[in-house]
N, C-alpha and C positions, 0 to 999 in steps of 0.2 A: 523478496521479502525481506523486510529490515525487523528484526527484534532483538534485545540485547539478551532478554532473558533466555537461557541455553534450553532449558525444559520446555518453554512455547514455541521456542523455534524448532526442536525436533521433532515435538508435536505436530505443528502445521506443516513442517516437511512432509510426514509420513502420512499425515491426513490427506495433504493435497496432491502429493504423488499415487496415494491410492484412486485419487478421485481422477487421475489422469494428466494433471497439471506438470509441466515440468518446471521448476522449481529452482533457482538460485535465490541463496541467503546469506546476509551477513550480519554484523551484530553491531553495528552503531551507524549512524547518521554519516560520518565521513568516510565509511567505507561504503558506504549504500551510493552517495554521491560521485564516486570514482568508479565505482561498477556502471553505475547510469551514463556515464560520460563516454566508457569506452567499449561498452558493450552494445548489441543490439537492442534496441528500441523493445519493451516489454509490451505484453498485452496488457498488463495489470501490476501495480505495486500497493503491496501491503506494507504497512509502514507504521512503525510502533511511534507513539508520539516522544514520550522523555523514554533517552537515549544517553548516554555520555559521548561526550566529543562535538557532535551537532545532533539536536533535537529534530524529533521529526517535525515541527510545523518551519526550520529553516530548510531542510531538506525539502520540503512538500511546496514550499516559496521559489525553490529554485527550478523545481520540475517544472512550474509553471510559466516562470519566466524564460526557458530557455524552448527555441521553437521545434528543437529535434523530440522534446519530449512534452509539451504543455496539453497535447491530447489526451496523454496516457492516464486511464482511471487509477485513482487514487483510493485504496480503502485505507483507513485509519485506524488502528488498532491501538486501545488506549484503556488505562486505568483511571484516567480523568473522566469523570462521569458527569461533571455537576454541567447544569447548562451553560453556562460560561465558557467552559471548555469545550463542550460540544460545537456550542457557535464558531468559538475561536478557528476549530479545526475547519471547518464549512467555509469560514471568511476565508482562510489561506489557500482554500482550493479542493480540497477533501472532495471525493464523489461520495464516500459514504463514512461513517464513522461508527466503529462498534466498540462497546466497551467491555473492559476485563471484570469477573471472569466470562467467557466468551463458549458458547458452542461449536466446535470445528465444523460442526453442518451447516452451520450458520454461515460463517466464514465460507465455506464452499458453494453456500446457495448464492450469497452476496458477490461474490466473486464471478460466478456465471452469469449472474444480471448485470454487473458491470461490463465483464467484455459483452456478453450480446450485445447491449448498447450499443458500446462503441462501434462493434463491427456494422450496426445498422446504420449507424450517423457515418460512418466512412462509404458504406455502401450507398446512402441516399445523396453524398456527395461526389460520387462518382459518375 
């Protein structure tokens, strides 16, 4: 999970942990890219759009261009709720897009759906 707001990051860490997810969390896009480049491929990336150092769209573009990470579902989380912002997220490769404020239950629901969808795709191609 990549979220620069410490309160939101802690809330999501807590709620996702209660829901049974193992979560690694970082505070900016640069740290996210370093983590993704050097660790095990995650089942899902929850990615804030607006962050210092490297924005979410740039991280997402790098994920989609990397053969190791390109199939990972990415749930973009953003305060940018205009139609053009949502479209830009999906055009960059977001699997889903949730606007702030959000319900942690909604994040968990969508995370479960994205992971299940990816597992079904991987199972169908095996």
